[in-house]
C-alpha positions as CSV (number, residue, x, y, z in Angstrom):
1,M,0.0,0.0,0.0
2,P,1.4,3.4,-0.9
3,L,1.7,6.1,1.8
4,Q,-1.2,8.6,1.9
5,F,0.3,12.0,2.1
6,A,-1.4,15.2,3.3
7,S,-3.6,16.8,0.6
8,R,-1.8,20.1,1.2
9,L,1.1,18.7,-0.7
10,D,-1.0,18.4,-3.9
11,N,-0.4,22.0,-4.8
12,V,3.4,22.2,-4.3
13,E,6.3,20.8,-6.2
14,T,10.0,20.5,-5.4
15,S,12.1,23.6,-6.1
16,A,12.9,24.1,-9.8
17,I,16.2,25.6,-8.7
18,R,17.1,22.6,-6.5
19,E,16.2,20.2,-9.4
20,L,18.5,22.2,-11.7
21,F,21.4,21.6,-9.3
22,K,21.2,17.9,-10.3
23,L,22.4,18.9,-13.8
24,L,25.4,20.8,-12.6
25,G,27.8,17.8,-12.1
26,K,29.5,18.4,-15.4
27,P,33.2,19.2,-14.8
28,G,34.1,22.8,-15.3
29,I,30.6,24.2,-15.4
30,I,30.2,27.8,-14.4
31,S,27.1,28.3,-12.4
32,F,25.1,31.5,-12.0
33,A,22.1,29.6,-10.7
34,G,22.5,29.7,-7.0
35,G,21.1,32.5,-4.8
36,F,23.7,32.4,-2.1
37,P,26.5,34.8,-1.1
38,D,30.1,34.1,-1.8
39,S,31.7,32.2,1.1
40,A,34.9,34.1,0.5
41,M,33.1,37.2,1.8
42,F,32.4,35.7,5.3
43,D,34.3,37.4,8.1
44,V,35.6,34.1,9.5
45,E,37.9,35.7,12.0
46,G,35.2,38.0,13.3
47,L,32.8,35.1,13.6
48,R,35.4,33.0,15.3
49,E,36.0,35.7,17.9
50,A,32.3,36.2,18.4
51,S,31.7,32.5,19.0
52,Q,34.6,32.3,21.4
53,K,33.3,35.3,23.3
54,A,29.8,33.8,23.4
55,L,31.2,30.6,25.0
56,A,33.5,32.5,27.4
57,E,31.1,35.2,28.6
58,E,27.8,33.3,28.8
59,P,28.2,29.6,28.1
60,G,24.8,28.7,29.6
61,G,23.0,31.2,27.4
62,A,24.8,30.0,24.3
63,L,24.4,26.2,24.9
64,Q,21.2,25.8,26.9
65,Y,17.6,25.8,25.7
66,G,16.4,29.4,25.2
67,A,13.3,31.5,24.9
68,T,11.2,30.9,21.7
69,E,11.1,34.6,21.1
70,G,14.9,34.7,20.9
71,Y,18.1,35.4,22.9
72,D,17.5,38.7,24.5
73,P,21.0,40.2,23.8
74,L,20.5,39.4,20.1
75,R,17.0,40.9,20.0
76,T,18.5,44.1,21.5
77,Q,21.3,44.1,18.9
78,L,18.8,43.5,16.0
79,A,16.6,46.3,17.2
80,A,19.6,48.6,17.2
81,F,20.6,47.3,13.8
82,E,17.2,48.4,12.4
83,Q,17.3,51.7,14.3
84,A,20.6,52.5,12.6
85,K,18.7,52.2,9.3
86,G,16.1,54.8,10.3
87,V,13.5,52.6,12.1
88,K,12.0,54.5,15.0
89,D,10.3,53.3,18.2
90,L,11.5,49.7,17.8
91,G,12.6,47.7,20.8
92,P,13.6,44.1,21.4
93,Q,10.1,43.3,22.4
94,D,8.9,44.2,18.9
95,L,10.6,41.4,17.2
96,I,11.3,37.7,17.4
97,V,14.3,35.8,16.2
98,T,13.6,33.2,13.5
99,T,15.7,30.4,11.9
100,G,16.4,32.5,8.9
101,S,13.9,34.8,7.3
102,Q,12.4,31.8,5.5
103,Q,11.0,30.6,8.9
104,A,9.5,34.0,9.4
105,L,7.6,33.6,6.1
106,D,6.6,30.1,7.1
107,L,5.3,31.4,10.4
108,L,3.3,34.0,8.6
109,G,1.8,31.3,6.4
110,K,0.9,29.2,9.4
111,T,-0.7,32.0,11.4
112,L,-2.5,33.9,8.6
113,V,-3.4,31.6,5.7
114,S,-6.5,29.4,5.6
115,P,-7.2,27.3,2.5
116,G,-8.6,29.5,-0.2
117,D,-7.3,32.8,1.2
118,K,-6.1,35.2,-1.4
119,V,-2.5,36.4,-1.1
120,I,-0.9,38.9,-3.4
121,V,2.7,38.5,-4.4
122,E,4.9,40.2,-7.0
123,G,5.3,38.6,-10.4
124,P,8.0,37.4,-10.4
125,T,8.8,36.7,-6.7
126,F,10.9,34.5,-4.4
127,L,10.2,30.9,-5.5
128,A,10.2,29.5,-1.9
129,T,7.5,32.0,-0.9
130,I,5.2,30.7,-3.6
131,Q,5.7,27.2,-2.4
132,C,5.4,28.1,1.2
133,F,2.1,30.0,0.9
134,R,0.6,27.4,-1.4
135,L,1.4,24.7,1.1
136,Y,-1.0,26.4,3.5
137,G,-3.7,26.6,0.8
138,A,-3.2,30.2,-0.4
139,D,-4.7,31.3,-3.7
140,L,-1.9,33.4,-5.0
141,V,-2.5,36.5,-7.2
142,S,0.4,38.2,-9.0
143,A,0.9,41.9,-9.1
144,P,3.1,43.1,-12.0
145,I,6.4,44.8,-11.5
146,D,8.9,46.9,-13.5
147,A,12.3,48.3,-12.7
148,D,10.8,50.5,-10.0
149,G,9.2,47.6,-8.2
150,V,5.5,46.7,-8.0
151,Q,3.2,48.8,-10.1
152,V,1.1,50.4,-7.4
153,D,-1.9,51.3,-9.4
154,R,-2.3,47.7,-10.5
155,L,-1.6,46.5,-6.9
156,E,-4.4,48.7,-5.6
157,A,-6.8,47.4,-8.1
158,L,-5.9,43.8,-7.1
159,I,-6.3,44.6,-3.4
160,A,-9.7,46.1,-4.0
161,E,-10.8,43.2,-6.2
162,H,-9.4,40.2,-4.1
163,K,-9.4,41.6,-0.5
164,P,-6.2,39.5,0.2
165,K,-5.2,38.2,3.6
166,F,-1.9,40.0,3.0
167,V,0.4,41.4,0.3
168,Y,4.0,40.0,0.1
169,L,6.7,42.3,-1.3
170,I,10.5,42.4,-1.7
171,P,10.9,46.1,-2.1
172,T,14.7,46.4,-2.2
173,F,16.6,44.4,-4.9
174,G,14.0,41.7,-5.2
175,N,14.7,38.0,-5.8
176,P,14.7,37.3,-8.7
177,S,14.0,40.7,-10.3
178,G,16.6,42.8,-8.7
179,A,14.0,45.6,-8.8
180,L,14.2,48.6,-6.4
181,L,10.9,50.0,-5.3
182,S,10.9,53.8,-5.6
183,L,10.4,56.1,-2.6
184,E,7.1,57.4,-4.0
185,R,5.8,53.9,-4.5
186,R,6.8,52.9,-0.9
187,R,4.8,55.7,0.6
188,R,1.8,54.8,-1.6
189,I,2.0,51.2,-0.5
190,L,1.9,52.2,3.2
191,E,-1.1,54.4,2.4
192,L,-2.8,51.5,0.7
193,A,-2.2,49.4,3.8
194,V,-4.1,51.9,5.9
195,K,-6.8,52.6,3.4
196,Y,-7.7,49.0,2.8
197,Q,-6.6,47.6,6.3
198,V,-4.5,45.0,4.6
199,L,-1.2,43.6,6.0
200,I,1.9,44.3,4.0
201,V,4.7,41.7,4.4
202,E,8.1,43.3,3.7
203,D,10.9,40.8,3.0
204,D,14.2,42.6,3.2
205,P,17.2,40.2,3.0
206,Y,19.1,42.3,0.4
207,G,18.6,45.9,1.5
208,D,22.1,46.3,2.9
209,L,23.7,45.1,-0.4
210,Y,23.6,48.4,-2.4
211,F,26.2,49.5,-4.9
212,T,25.6,53.2,-5.0
213,A,27.3,55.9,-2.9
214,A,24.0,56.6,-1.1
215,P,21.8,53.8,0.4
216,P,18.5,52.9,-1.3
217,P,15.2,54.4,-0.1
218,P,14.3,53.5,3.5
219,S,12.5,50.2,4.2
220,L,8.8,50.3,4.6
221,L,9.4,49.7,8.2
222,A,11.6,52.8,8.5
223,L,9.0,54.9,6.5
224,S,6.0,53.7,8.5
225,D,6.4,56.5,11.0
226,Q,5.6,59.0,8.2
227,V,2.3,57.3,7.4
228,P,0.1,57.3,10.4
229,G,-1.4,53.9,11.3
230,S,0.7,52.0,8.8
231,R,3.0,50.3,11.3
232,E,0.2,48.1,12.6
233,W,-0.4,46.9,9.0
234,L,3.2,45.9,8.4
235,A,5.2,42.8,9.0
236,H,9.0,43.0,8.3
237,C,11.3,40.0,7.8
238,G,15.0,40.5,8.1
239,S,18.0,38.2,7.7
240,M,21.7,37.9,8.5
241,S,22.1,35.2,5.7
242,K,23.2,37.5,2.8
243,V,25.3,39.9,4.8
244,L,27.0,37.8,7.5
245,S,26.5,34.0,7.1
246,P,23.6,31.8,5.9
247,G,25.0,29.0,8.1
248,L,24.0,30.9,11.3
249,R,20.3,30.7,10.2
250,V,19.5,34.0,12.0
251,G,16.5,36.0,10.8
252,W,13.9,38.1,12.5
253,L,10.3,39.1,12.3
254,V,8.9,42.5,13.3
255,A,5.1,42.7,13.6
256,R,2.2,43.9,15.8
257,P,2.1,42.2,19.2
258,E,-0.8,39.8,18.5
259,L,0.8,38.5,15.3
260,L,4.2,38.0,17.1
261,A,2.4,36.1,19.8
262,K,0.8,33.7,17.4
263,A,4.0,33.3,15.4
264,T,5.9,32.5,18.6
265,M,3.3,29.9,19.6
266,C,3.7,28.2,16.2
267,K,7.5,28.4,16.4
268,Q,7.3,26.5,19.7
269,F,5.7,23.6,17.9
270,S,8.3,23.5,15.1
271,D,11.8,24.1,16.6
272,A,11.3,25.4,20.2
273,H,13.8,28.2,19.4
274,T,16.5,29.2,16.9
275,S,19.9,27.8,17.8
276,T,21.0,29.7,21.0
277,F,24.7,29.3,20.0
278,A,24.1,30.9,16.6
279,Q,22.1,33.7,18.3
280,A,24.8,34.3,20.9
281,T,27.5,34.4,18.2
282,A,25.4,36.8,16.1
283,A,24.8,39.0,19.1
284,Q,28.6,39.2,19.9
285,Y,29.4,39.9,16.3
286,L,26.9,42.8,16.1
287,R,28.2,44.1,19.4
288,S,31.8,44.0,18.1
289,G,31.3,46.8,15.6
290,R,32.7,44.8,12.7
291,M,29.5,44.8,10.6
292,P,30.0,48.2,8.8
293,A,33.4,47.2,7.5
294,T,32.1,43.8,6.4
295,L,29.2,45.4,4.5
296,D,31.5,47.9,2.9
297,H,33.8,45.1,1.6
298,V,30.9,43.0,0.4
299,R,29.2,45.9,-1.4
300,K,32.4,46.8,-3.3
301,V,33.1,43.2,-4.4
302,Y,29.5,42.5,-5.5
303,A,29.2,45.9,-7.3
304,A,32.3,45.1,-9.4
305,R,30.9,41.7,-10.3
306,A,27.5,43.1,-11.2
307,L,29.1,45.7,-13.4
308,A,31.2,43.1,-15.1
309,M,28.2,40.9,-15.7
310,G,26.2,43.7,-17.2
311,Q,28.9,44.7,-19.6
312,A,29.7,41.1,-20.6
313,L,26.0,40.2,-21.0
314,Q,25.5,43.2,-23.4
315,R,28.7,42.4,-25.3
316,E,28.1,38.7,-25.7
317,L,24.4,38.5,-26.3
318,G,23.6,42.0,-27.7
319,D,20.0,42.6,-28.6
320,A,19.1,38.9,-28.0
321,V,18.6,39.9,-24.3
322,A,17.1,42.8,-22.4
323,F,17.8,43.7,-18.8
324,T,18.1,46.5,-16.3
325,Q,21.4,46.9,-14.5
326,P,20.8,46.1,-10.8
327,Q,21.8,48.7,-8.2
328,G,22.2,46.1,-5.5
329,G,21.4,42.6,-4.3
330,L,22.6,39.4,-5.9
331,F,20.7,39.0,-9.2
332,F,20.3,40.0,-12.8
333,W,16.8,39.5,-14.2
334,A,16.9,39.2,-18.0
335,R,14.5,38.5,-20.9
336,L,15.2,36.8,-24.2
337,T,14.0,39.0,-27.0
338,G,14.3,36.6,-29.9
339,A,16.1,39.2,-32.0
340,G,17.8,38.0,-35.1
341,G,16.1,34.6,-34.8
342,A,17.7,33.9,-31.4
343,V,16.0,31.6,-28.9
344,R,13.1,33.0,-26.9
345,D,12.3,30.2,-24.4
346,A,14.6,30.4,-21.4
347,G,14.0,26.7,-20.5
348,E,15.4,25.6,-23.9
349,F,18.1,28.2,-23.6
350,A,19.1,26.7,-20.2
351,K,19.6,23.3,-21.8
352,K,21.8,24.9,-24.5
353,A,23.7,26.8,-21.9
354,I,24.5,23.7,-19.8
355,E,25.8,22.1,-23.0
356,Q,28.2,25.0,-23.2
357,G,29.2,24.7,-19.6
358,V,27.2,27.5,-18.0
359,A,24.1,27.4,-15.8
360,F,21.3,29.9,-14.8
361,V,17.7,29.6,-13.6
362,P,14.8,29.9,-16.1
363,G,12.3,32.5,-14.9
364,A,9.0,30.8,-15.3
365,P,8.9,29.1,-11.8
366,F,9.2,32.6,-10.2
367,F,5.7,33.5,-11.3
368,A,2.6,32.4,-9.3
369,Q,0.5,33.3,-12.4
370,Q,1.1,33.8,-16.1
371,P,4.8,32.9,-16.2
372,D,7.1,34.7,-18.6
373,H,9.0,31.9,-20.4
374,S,11.4,34.3,-21.9
375,S,12.8,35.4,-18.6
376,F,15.8,34.0,-16.6
377,R,17.8,34.8,-13.5
378,L,21.6,35.1,-13.1
379,S,23.5,35.5,-9.9
380,F,26.8,37.3,-9.9
381,A,27.6,36.7,-6.3
382,T,29.8,33.6,-6.3
383,A,31.9,34.1,-9.4
384,D,34.9,36.5,-9.7
385,V,35.1,38.9,-12.6
386,G,37.2,36.5,-14.8
387,R,34.7,33.6,-14.3
388,I,31.8,36.0,-15.0
389,E,33.3,37.1,-18.3
390,E,34.1,33.5,-19.3
391,G,30.6,32.4,-18.4
392,M,29.0,35.2,-20.4
393,G,31.1,34.2,-23.3
394,R,29.7,30.7,-23.0
395,L,26.2,32.1,-22.9
396,G,26.9,33.9,-26.2
397,Q,28.0,30.6,-27.7
398,A,24.7,29.1,-26.4
399,V,22.7,31.8,-28.1
400,R,24.5,31.2,-31.4
401,A,24.1,27.5,-31.1
402,A,20.3,27.9,-30.5
403,R,19.7,30.0,-33.7
């Protein structure tokens, strides 16, 4: 007799990105498929010192069971981290620590989504979010985006029509789009939250990875004090994974008290608490004052790689591809134009690319509705400039081979 699995699994599939990794065993392949930071960017010495201090100064707190809400010294440091980015009136009691921001999203799904509830997401958006919310029975609705982020007029129409349980956005250097939501649109979204009494979920794992001299517009959380009443209709997910280390699995969730209470209850059922050793290490690292220098170094390296990828992509593929140069984050989002008889389907192009020894992720799985089969995502984070240029050359060969 076969096992009878829960019906909630009927609407989800394994990650298309994870499945793609099975094809990457070919020797010498250059991969732009992953969405993770470069391990060479990790401040290993700083993390070593932080972990040693955690064990020396409070071994019980670092090694014992802890509060589900999080390790208090880390909650204090995370509140200060957000305050330094312009968030006002935020204390440690206003956030909980999660096992990466992915758990924060899962907790929002558990606490808010009933089968059949409408949830609005960007089109395209983070693939794991699509899978997570569908697992809890959400009926996902896509709001279109452009280089300035979600199109607010279209978003408002969708909110009015569908009355969603919440709206999920990645305003700053989105995954996969790399889009940066403009300041004007950020304010309008907060106004929509108040007008329609709809929760906005802001996912912000990339906001510190900007390549310009000035930082991007403030987060929705930081702007919320300028729009009366908007803070109570906002949930903010943060992460240390892209700026410090994904192995720590440290994220956080800022939300109104009753939502935090429900999320904490659900977290008790799943993991009791995020690793106290990881939390104590992160707290010591943030306290050490090393983060600004770490971020400055990471930004410079990724900015150079993004510039090299944009130049090489234009040089090698020409008018066969269209894209907007990202101002931060980890990703290029591109679209095949079919110019000159070139390939238009990114899934077919991905197969040709792997034959040439280079990999990327086709864009269709990032859409909850009406997928764009000409789109694809490239990550510049884990390859140096030389590998990027070589990889783009291979992509050019793949285009020519597919004509």
